[in-house]
PDB file with SEQRES, HELIX, SHEET and CRYST1 records, atoms N, CA, C and O in Angstrom:
SEQRES   1 A   55  MET PHE LEU LEU LEU PHE PHE VAL LEU LEU ILE GLN PHE          
SEQRES   2 A   55  PHE THR TYR TRP VAL PHE GLU PRO LEU ALA SER PHE LEU          
SEQRES   3 A   55  GLU TYR VAL LEU GLU ILE ARG PHE PHE PRO ILE ILE ALA          
SEQRES   4 A   55  LEU ILE GLY LEU VAL LEU LEU PHE SER ALA LYS LYS ILE          
SEQRES   5 A   55  GLU HIS ASN                                                  
HELIX    1 AA1 PHE A    2  VAL A   29  1                                  28    
HELIX    2 AA2 ILE A   32  PHE A   34  5                                   3    
HELIX    3 AA3 PHE A   35  PHE A   47  1                                  13    
CRYST1    1.000    1.000    1.000  90.00  90.00  90.00 P 1           1          
ATOM      1  N   MET A   1      11.302  38.953  20.120  1.00  0.00           N  
ATOM      2  CA  MET A   1      11.346  37.990  18.960  1.00  0.00           C  
ATOM      3  C   MET A   1      12.480  37.000  19.196  1.00  0.00           C  
ATOM      4  O   MET A   1      12.299  35.794  19.025  1.00  0.00           O  
ATOM      5  N   PHE A   2      13.649  37.504  19.588  1.00  0.00           N  
ATOM      6  CA  PHE A   2      14.836  36.639  19.852  1.00  0.00           C  
ATOM      7  C   PHE A   2      14.529  35.676  20.958  1.00  0.00           C  
ATOM      8  O   PHE A   2      14.957  34.522  20.946  1.00  0.00           O  
ATOM      9  N   LEU A   3      13.779  36.168  21.920  1.00  0.00           N  
ATOM     10  CA  LEU A   3      13.472  35.292  23.118  1.00  0.00           C  
ATOM     11  C   LEU A   3      12.589  34.227  22.619  1.00  0.00           C  
ATOM     12  O   LEU A   3      12.801  33.071  22.984  1.00  0.00           O  
ATOM     13  N   LEU A   4      11.575  34.514  21.783  1.00  0.00           N  
ATOM     14  CA  LEU A   4      10.745  33.450  21.237  1.00  0.00           C  
ATOM     15  C   LEU A   4      11.618  32.434  20.421  1.00  0.00           C  
ATOM     16  O   LEU A   4      11.447  31.227  20.592  1.00  0.00           O  
ATOM     17  N   LEU A   5      12.440  32.851  19.640  1.00  0.00           N  
ATOM     18  CA  LEU A   5      13.228  32.005  18.789  1.00  0.00           C  
ATOM     19  C   LEU A   5      14.127  31.152  19.668  1.00  0.00           C  
ATOM     20  O   LEU A   5      14.340  29.981  19.352  1.00  0.00           O  
ATOM     21  N   PHE A   6      14.692  31.717  20.819  1.00  0.00           N  
ATOM     22  CA  PHE A   6      15.446  30.959  21.761  1.00  0.00           C  
ATOM     23  C   PHE A   6      14.641  29.883  22.394  1.00  0.00           C  
ATOM     24  O   PHE A   6      15.140  28.770  22.560  1.00  0.00           O  
ATOM     25  N   PHE A   7      13.455  30.143  22.748  1.00  0.00           N  
ATOM     26  CA  PHE A   7      12.629  29.067  23.362  1.00  0.00           C  
ATOM     27  C   PHE A   7      12.196  27.999  22.424  1.00  0.00           C  
ATOM     28  O   PHE A   7      12.073  26.828  22.782  1.00  0.00           O  
ATOM     29  N   VAL A   8      11.958  28.441  21.156  1.00  0.00           N  
ATOM     30  CA  VAL A   8      11.646  27.328  20.156  1.00  0.00           C  
ATOM     31  C   VAL A   8      12.886  26.540  19.884  1.00  0.00           C  
ATOM     32  O   VAL A   8      12.770  25.320  19.768  1.00  0.00           O  
ATOM     33  N   LEU A   9      14.050  27.097  19.771  1.00  0.00           N  
ATOM     34  CA  LEU A   9      15.237  26.218  19.604  1.00  0.00           C  
ATOM     35  C   LEU A   9      15.508  25.352  20.781  1.00  0.00           C  
ATOM     36  O   LEU A   9      15.935  24.210  20.610  1.00  0.00           O  
ATOM     37  N   LEU A  10      15.273  25.850  22.007  1.00  0.00           N  
ATOM     38  CA  LEU A  10      15.406  25.105  23.181  1.00  0.00           C  
ATOM     39  C   LEU A  10      14.520  23.967  23.265  1.00  0.00           C  
ATOM     40  O   LEU A  10      14.966  22.898  23.682  1.00  0.00           O  
ATOM     41  N   ILE A  11      13.209  24.092  22.884  1.00  0.00           N  
ATOM     42  CA  ILE A  11      12.214  23.119  22.912  1.00  0.00           C  
ATOM     43  C   ILE A  11      12.641  21.970  21.884  1.00  0.00           C  
ATOM     44  O   ILE A  11      12.544  20.775  22.162  1.00  0.00           O  
ATOM     45  N   GLN A  12      13.105  22.442  20.710  1.00  0.00           N  
ATOM     46  CA  GLN A  12      13.501  21.537  19.657  1.00  0.00           C  
ATOM     47  C   GLN A  12      14.689  20.648  20.117  1.00  0.00           C  
ATOM     48  O   GLN A  12      14.706  19.436  19.902  1.00  0.00           O  
ATOM     49  N   PHE A  13      15.675  21.310  20.756  1.00  0.00           N  
ATOM     50  CA  PHE A  13      16.773  20.593  21.279  1.00  0.00           C  
ATOM     51  C   PHE A  13      16.380  19.520  22.230  1.00  0.00           C  
ATOM     52  O   PHE A  13      16.761  18.364  22.050  1.00  0.00           O  
ATOM     53  N   PHE A  14      15.599  19.874  23.278  1.00  0.00           N  
ATOM     54  CA  PHE A  14      15.276  18.919  24.314  1.00  0.00           C  
ATOM     55  C   PHE A  14      14.309  17.816  23.739  1.00  0.00           C  
ATOM     56  O   PHE A  14      14.343  16.670  24.189  1.00  0.00           O  
ATOM     57  N   THR A  15      13.440  18.192  22.728  1.00  0.00           N  
ATOM     58  CA  THR A  15      12.667  17.148  22.104  1.00  0.00           C  
ATOM     59  C   THR A  15      13.557  16.109  21.410  1.00  0.00           C  
ATOM     60  O   THR A  15      13.362  14.904  21.564  1.00  0.00           O  
ATOM     61  N   TYR A  16      14.539  16.602  20.643  1.00  0.00           N  
ATOM     62  CA  TYR A  16      15.464  15.711  19.915  1.00  0.00           C  
ATOM     63  C   TYR A  16      16.241  14.879  20.963  1.00  0.00           C  
ATOM     64  O   TYR A  16      16.411  13.674  20.776  1.00  0.00           O  
ATOM     65  N   TRP A  17      16.721  15.516  22.079  1.00  0.00           N  
ATOM     66  CA  TRP A  17      17.531  14.810  23.058  1.00  0.00           C  
ATOM     67  C   TRP A  17      16.732  13.738  23.733  1.00  0.00           C  
ATOM     68  O   TRP A  17      17.281  12.687  24.064  1.00  0.00           O  
ATOM     69  N   VAL A  18      15.411  13.964  23.959  1.00  0.00           N  
ATOM     70  CA  VAL A  18      14.593  12.984  24.647  1.00  0.00           C  
ATOM     71  C   VAL A  18      14.094  11.853  23.702  1.00  0.00           C  
ATOM     72  O   VAL A  18      14.057  10.689  24.099  1.00  0.00           O  
ATOM     73  N   PHE A  19      13.720  12.200  22.477  1.00  0.00           N  
ATOM     74  CA  PHE A  19      13.009  11.184  21.633  1.00  0.00           C  
ATOM     75  C   PHE A  19      13.981  10.543  20.636  1.00  0.00           C  
ATOM     76  O   PHE A  19      13.665   9.506  20.052  1.00  0.00           O  
ATOM     77  N   GLU A  20      15.101  11.117  20.444  1.00  0.00           N  
ATOM     78  CA  GLU A  20      16.003  10.475  19.411  1.00  0.00           C  
ATOM     79  C   GLU A  20      16.476   9.034  19.801  1.00  0.00           C  
ATOM     80  O   GLU A  20      16.518   8.146  18.949  1.00  0.00           O  
ATOM     81  N   PRO A  21      16.816   8.828  21.048  1.00  0.00           N  
ATOM     82  CA  PRO A  21      17.201   7.442  21.450  1.00  0.00           C  
ATOM     83  C   PRO A  21      16.030   6.474  21.308  1.00  0.00           C  
ATOM     84  O   PRO A  21      16.241   5.330  20.904  1.00  0.00           O  
ATOM     85  N   LEU A  22      14.834   6.881  21.619  1.00  0.00           N  
ATOM     86  CA  LEU A  22      13.690   6.072  21.517  1.00  0.00           C  
ATOM     87  C   LEU A  22      13.373   5.777  20.073  1.00  0.00           C  
ATOM     88  O   LEU A  22      13.082   4.627  19.743  1.00  0.00           O  
ATOM     89  N   ALA A  23      13.414   6.719  19.233  1.00  0.00           N  
ATOM     90  CA  ALA A  23      13.193   6.551  17.762  1.00  0.00           C  
ATOM     91  C   ALA A  23      14.307   5.697  17.160  1.00  0.00           C  
ATOM     92  O   ALA A  23      14.031   4.900  16.264  1.00  0.00           O  
ATOM     93  N   SER A  24      15.514   5.825  17.601  1.00  0.00           N  
ATOM     94  CA  SER A  24      16.536   4.980  17.144  1.00  0.00           C  
ATOM     95  C   SER A  24      16.343   3.537  17.485  1.00  0.00           C  
ATOM     96  O   SER A  24      16.531   2.660  16.642  1.00  0.00           O  
ATOM     97  N   PHE A  25      15.945   3.264  18.793  1.00  0.00           N  
ATOM     98  CA  PHE A  25      15.750   1.921  19.231  1.00  0.00           C  
ATOM     99  C   PHE A  25      14.558   1.322  18.551  1.00  0.00           C  
ATOM    100  O   PHE A  25      14.568   0.131  18.240  1.00  0.00           O  
ATOM    101  N   LEU A  26      13.491   2.127  18.299  1.00  0.00           N  
ATOM    102  CA  LEU A  26      12.310   1.534  17.569  1.00  0.00           C  
ATOM    103  C   LEU A  26      12.613   1.155  16.203  1.00  0.00           C  
ATOM    104  O   LEU A  26      12.191   0.114  15.699  1.00  0.00           O  
ATOM    105  N   GLU A  27      13.435   2.104  15.529  1.00  0.00           N  
ATOM    106  CA  GLU A  27      13.916   1.793  14.190  1.00  0.00           C  
ATOM    107  C   GLU A  27      14.641   0.573  14.103  1.00  0.00           C  
ATOM    108  O   GLU A  27      14.456  -0.170  13.139  1.00  0.00           O  
ATOM    109  N   TYR A  28      15.522   0.259  15.091  1.00  0.00           N  
ATOM    110  CA  TYR A  28      16.319  -0.948  15.104  1.00  0.00           C  
ATOM    111  C   TYR A  28      15.430  -2.135  15.356  1.00  0.00           C  
ATOM    112  O   TYR A  28      15.563  -3.132  14.647  1.00  0.00           O  
ATOM    113  N   VAL A  29      14.546  -2.096  16.302  1.00  0.00           N  
ATOM    114  CA  VAL A  29      13.671  -3.229  16.630  1.00  0.00           C  
ATOM    115  C   VAL A  29      12.653  -3.533  15.535  1.00  0.00           C  
ATOM    116  O   VAL A  29      12.467  -4.695  15.173  1.00  0.00           O  
ATOM    117  N   LEU A  30      11.985  -2.494  14.997  1.00  0.00           N  
ATOM    118  CA  LEU A  30      10.965  -2.667  14.015  1.00  0.00           C  
ATOM    119  C   LEU A  30      11.444  -2.458  12.623  1.00  0.00           C  
ATOM    120  O   LEU A  30      10.879  -1.679  11.855  1.00  0.00           O  
ATOM    121  N   GLU A  31      12.494  -3.163  12.303  1.00  0.00           N  
ATOM    122  CA  GLU A  31      13.020  -3.102  10.962  1.00  0.00           C  
ATOM    123  C   GLU A  31      12.000  -3.617   9.950  1.00  0.00           C  
ATOM    124  O   GLU A  31      11.017  -4.244  10.344  1.00  0.00           O  
ATOM    125  N   ILE A  32      12.207  -3.373   8.675  1.00  0.00           N  
ATOM    126  CA  ILE A  32      11.197  -3.664   7.659  1.00  0.00           C  
ATOM    127  C   ILE A  32      11.071  -5.233   7.588  1.00  0.00           C  
ATOM    128  O   ILE A  32       9.994  -5.725   7.252  1.00  0.00           O  
ATOM    129  N   ARG A  33      12.085  -5.978   7.878  1.00  0.00           N  
ATOM    130  CA  ARG A  33      11.963  -7.445   7.760  1.00  0.00           C  
ATOM    131  C   ARG A  33      11.035  -7.913   8.848  1.00  0.00           C  
ATOM    132  O   ARG A  33      10.415  -8.963   8.682  1.00  0.00           O  
ATOM    133  N   PHE A  34      10.897  -7.215   9.941  1.00  0.00           N  
ATOM    134  CA  PHE A  34       9.877  -7.717  10.974  1.00  0.00           C  
ATOM    135  C   PHE A  34       8.483  -7.301  10.733  1.00  0.00           C  
ATOM    136  O   PHE A  34       7.546  -7.787  11.365  1.00  0.00           O  
ATOM    137  N   PHE A  35       8.344  -6.413   9.831  1.00  0.00           N  
ATOM    138  CA  PHE A  35       6.911  -5.809   9.681  1.00  0.00           C  
ATOM    139  C   PHE A  35       5.916  -6.947   9.354  1.00  0.00           C  
ATOM    140  O   PHE A  35       4.844  -6.963   9.960  1.00  0.00           O  
ATOM    141  N   PRO A  36       6.199  -7.904   8.435  1.00  0.00           N  
ATOM    142  CA  PRO A  36       5.114  -8.889   8.194  1.00  0.00           C  
ATOM    143  C   PRO A  36       4.681  -9.681   9.418  1.00  0.00           C  
ATOM    144  O   PRO A  36       3.510  -9.992   9.633  1.00  0.00           O  
ATOM    145  N   ILE A  37       5.685  -9.978  10.189  1.00  0.00           N  
ATOM    146  CA  ILE A  37       5.409 -10.796  11.483  1.00  0.00           C  
ATOM    147  C   ILE A  37       4.538  -9.898  12.410  1.00  0.00           C  
ATOM    148  O   ILE A  37       3.544 -10.353  12.976  1.00  0.00           O  
ATOM    149  N   ILE A  38       4.920  -8.685  12.538  1.00  0.00           N  
ATOM    150  CA  ILE A  38       4.189  -7.762  13.493  1.00  0.00           C  
ATOM    151  C   ILE A  38       2.747  -7.548  12.962  1.00  0.00           C  
ATOM    152  O   ILE A  38       1.769  -7.586  13.709  1.00  0.00           O  
ATOM    153  N   ALA A  39       2.675  -7.325  11.664  1.00  0.00           N  
ATOM    154  CA  ALA A  39       1.307  -7.012  11.056  1.00  0.00           C  
ATOM    155  C   ALA A  39       0.585  -8.353  11.235  1.00  0.00           C  
ATOM    156  O   ALA A  39      -0.590  -8.254  11.588  1.00  0.00           O  
ATOM    157  N   LEU A  40       1.043  -9.516  11.065  1.00  0.00           N  
ATOM    158  CA  LEU A  40       0.271 -10.762  11.170  1.00  0.00           C  
ATOM    159  C   LEU A  40      -0.194 -10.926  12.637  1.00  0.00           C  
ATOM    160  O   LEU A  40      -1.350 -11.261  12.896  1.00  0.00           O  
ATOM    161  N   ILE A  41       0.692 -10.694  13.546  1.00  0.00           N  
ATOM    162  CA  ILE A  41       0.293 -10.854  15.002  1.00  0.00           C  
ATOM    163  C   ILE A  41      -0.804  -9.808  15.325  1.00  0.00           C  
ATOM    164  O   ILE A  41      -1.766 -10.131  16.021  1.00  0.00           O  
ATOM    165  N   GLY A  42      -0.665  -8.538  14.816  1.00  0.00           N  
ATOM    166  CA  GLY A  42      -1.653  -7.518  15.004  1.00  0.00           C  
ATOM    167  C   GLY A  42      -2.977  -7.920  14.484  1.00  0.00           C  
ATOM    168  O   GLY A  42      -3.981  -7.807  15.188  1.00  0.00           O  
ATOM    169  N   LEU A  43      -3.022  -8.407  13.225  1.00  0.00           N  
ATOM    170  CA  LEU A  43      -4.297  -8.871  12.680  1.00  0.00           C  
ATOM    171  C   LEU A  43      -4.910  -9.998  13.438  1.00  0.00           C  
ATOM    172  O   LEU A  43      -6.129 -10.004  13.610  1.00  0.00           O  
ATOM    173  N   VAL A  44      -4.134 -10.979  13.916  1.00  0.00           N  
ATOM    174  CA  VAL A  44      -4.610 -12.058  14.625  1.00  0.00           C  
ATOM    175  C   VAL A  44      -5.258 -11.600  15.927  1.00  0.00           C  
ATOM    176  O   VAL A  44      -6.330 -12.066  16.313  1.00  0.00           O  
ATOM    177  N   LEU A  45      -4.577 -10.680  16.585  1.00  0.00           N  
ATOM    178  CA  LEU A  45      -5.075 -10.164  17.918  1.00  0.00           C  
ATOM    179  C   LEU A  45      -6.313  -9.248  17.656  1.00  0.00           C  
ATOM    180  O   LEU A  45      -7.154  -9.138  18.548  1.00  0.00           O  
ATOM    181  N   LEU A  46      -6.454  -8.614  16.522  1.00  0.00           N  
ATOM    182  CA  LEU A  46      -7.521  -7.745  16.211  1.00  0.00           C  
ATOM    183  C   LEU A  46      -8.791  -8.552  15.949  1.00  0.00           C  
ATOM    184  O   LEU A  46      -9.868  -8.190  16.424  1.00  0.00           O  
ATOM    185  N   PHE A  47      -8.661  -9.696  15.158  1.00  0.00           N  
ATOM    186  CA  PHE A  47      -9.827 -10.483  14.858  1.00  0.00           C  
ATOM    187  C   PHE A  47     -10.074 -11.628  15.718  1.00  0.00           C  
ATOM    188  O   PHE A  47     -11.038 -12.361  15.496  1.00  0.00           O  
ATOM    189  N   SER A  48      -9.236 -11.847  16.726  1.00  0.00           N  
ATOM    190  CA  SER A  48      -9.569 -12.897  17.662  1.00  0.00           C  
ATOM    191  C   SER A  48     -10.247 -12.335  18.953  1.00  0.00           C  
ATOM    192  O   SER A  48     -10.466 -13.069  19.917  1.00  0.00           O  
ATOM    193  N   ALA A  49     -10.541 -11.139  18.940  1.00  0.00           N  
ATOM    194  CA  ALA A  49     -11.259 -10.588  20.142  1.00  0.00           C  
ATOM    195  C   ALA A  49     -12.655 -11.266  20.278  1.00  0.00           C  
ATOM    196  O   ALA A  49     -13.339 -11.564  19.299  1.00  0.00           O  
ATOM    197  N   LYS A  50     -13.017 -11.481  21.545  1.00  0.00           N  
ATOM    198  CA  LYS A  50     -14.232 -12.114  21.839  1.00  0.00           C  
ATOM    199  C   LYS A  50     -15.370 -11.050  21.633  1.00  0.00           C  
ATOM    200  O   LYS A  50     -15.247  -9.861  21.930  1.00  0.00           O  
ATOM    201  N   LYS A  51     -16.435 -11.594  21.115  1.00  0.00           N  
ATOM    202  CA  LYS A  51     -17.589 -10.620  20.886  1.00  0.00           C  
ATOM    203  C   LYS A  51     -18.365 -10.464  22.141  1.00  0.00           C  
ATOM    204  O   LYS A  51     -18.621 -11.405  22.893  1.00  0.00           O  
ATOM    205  N   ILE A  52     -18.741  -9.197  22.338  1.00  0.00           N  
ATOM    206  CA  ILE A  52     -19.523  -8.850  23.515  1.00  0.00           C  
ATOM    207  C   ILE A  52     -20.963  -9.188  23.329  1.00  0.00           C  
ATOM    208  O   ILE A  52     -21.584  -8.693  22.388  1.00  0.00           O  
ATOM    209  N   GLU A  53     -21.522  -9.991  24.162  1.00  0.00           N  
ATOM    210  CA  GLU A  53     -22.917 -10.446  24.032  1.00  0.00           C  
ATOM    211  C   GLU A  53     -23.816  -9.419  24.729  1.00  0.00           C  
ATOM    212  O   GLU A  53     -23.515  -9.052  25.865  1.00  0.00           O  
ATOM    213  N   HIS A  54     -24.877  -8.944  24.128  1.00  0.00           N  
ATOM    214  CA  HIS A  54     -25.912  -8.102  24.739  1.00  0.00           C  
ATOM    215  C   HIS A  54     -27.081  -8.886  25.205  1.00  0.00           C  
ATOM    216  O   HIS A  54     -27.659  -9.681  24.464  1.00  0.00           O  
ATOM    217  N   ASN A  55     -27.425  -8.667  26.421  1.00  0.00           N  
ATOM    218  CA  ASN A  55     -28.635  -9.431  26.919  1.00  0.00           C  
ATOM    219  C   ASN A  55     -29.887  -8.628  26.732  1.00  0.00           C  
ATOM    220  O   ASN A  55     -30.974  -9.090  27.080  1.00  0.00           O  
TER     221      ASN A  55                                                      
END                                                                             
């Protein structure tokens, strides 16, 4: 049981160690003030896709 708990804590530690800098960077880059711009670009790209013609 303690071995299982040890492995779970080890996995949580390494997950935090690997993904915390990435999450911190994305939180800084994608701040709430940039969300309308990003959403607008996403919608433009979504609806500007060329339609596939079927023969």
